[in-house]
C-alpha positions, 0 to 999 in steps of 0.5 A, a space after each residue: 499500500 503506497 504512503 501517499 495519504 493517511 485516507 484508506 481509500 487515497 491510499 489504495 487507489 491504483 496509480 493511474 486514479 492517484 495521479 489523477 486525483 492528487 492534483 486536485 486535492 487540498 489539504 484540509 483542517 477539519 476543525 471541531 463543528 465544522 459543516 462539511 454538508 448541510 441539508 438540502 443544500 448542494 455538496 461543494 467539496 469531498 472531504 477524505 478525513 486523514 484523522 479526526 471523525 465526521 458525523 452524518 446527521 438525520 434531522 426531522 421537521 420537529 428538531 429531533 437529530 440523530 447520527 446516522 453514520 460515522 466517516 474517519 480515515 476509512 472513507 469519504 463524505 459526499 456519498 450522494 455525488 458518487 451516486 449522481 446527486 449533489 443535493 446534501 440528504 443529511 448534514 455532516 458535522 466534524 465531531 472530533 477535529 482532525 486534518 484530511 484531503 478535499 477535492 472540489 465535486 466538479 472535479 470529482 465529477 470530471 474524474 469519475 467520468 474518465 476512470 471506471 477503476 475510480 468510480 467502482 472503487 469509491 462505489 465499494 465505499 458507498 455501498 459499506 457506508 449504506 451497510 454502516 447507516 442500516 446497522 445504525 438504524 438496527 442499534 437504535 431500533 433494537 438495542 438498549 442505551 448502554 449496548 448502543 453506546 458500547 457500539 458506538 464508543 467501539 466505532 468511535 475507538 476505530 477511527 482515531 489513534 490511541 484509546 482517549 476519545 475527546 467527546 463530551 455527554 451532550 455530544 453523545 446524547 444528540 448523536 444517540 438521540 437520547 437525554 443526557 442524563 441516561 448517558 451519564 447513567 449508561 457510562 456510569 455502568 459502563 465504567 463500573 464494569 472496568 471497560 472505559 475510565 470518564 474523565 471530563 470531555 475524555 473517555 478512555 477505552 480500557 477493555 475494548 474486548 469487554 466493550 464488544 461484549 457490552 454491544 451484545 451483538 450490535 457491533 461487528 457486522 457492518 464492520 466486517 462488510 468494511 473488511 470485505 469490500 474495501 480490503 482492510 488491513 489486518 492490522 488495524 482494529 476495524 472489526 476486530 470482533 474476536 
């Protein structure tokens, strides 16, 4: 795998596709709470995170919000563009700051028209992201809060270096669409069971295997699909469920 980017999709491009793309890529800081897409507006840039995490967020007319997907250095934003639609169906916001690369949508559309291999590779990510979204819906509908929280913490852990997650109780409550007091109780339970350590603005994963057990099977299926579709390297912890 070539050392051209810390983003897995970019790092795994063929030499020809990388040469096509590289001149149009711009390095970008992904600052906390930065909006990468706004629901109902045209997508202008596609982002390839190299660190940090962005959340896809669906919202209702009544003001309810819930996270429907997580994007880190394994993927990209702007899946709709790959499917021929520039209009953002939901918002995408940076939730853990980092860095990445970006490319203007009109340039990516031109490059996709030139290269079948580029289109096919990025569409595999679109497929994997759709599977992740489906499993988010499954977890939200079938999981108890502690199980959903365990799954969500594992997903963040997949996409950061080290074991510390710089997140707040309020952020968790918004992403899981639950009340903040419930998040505090669930975190306390997981901490008492010895799988995490909670500090102000920081959660440290101290027993990943224990957290896997607490997720009660809600974590792993969509992550294994990432491995199958996107040739995820074995040395990375994504979907290491045993």
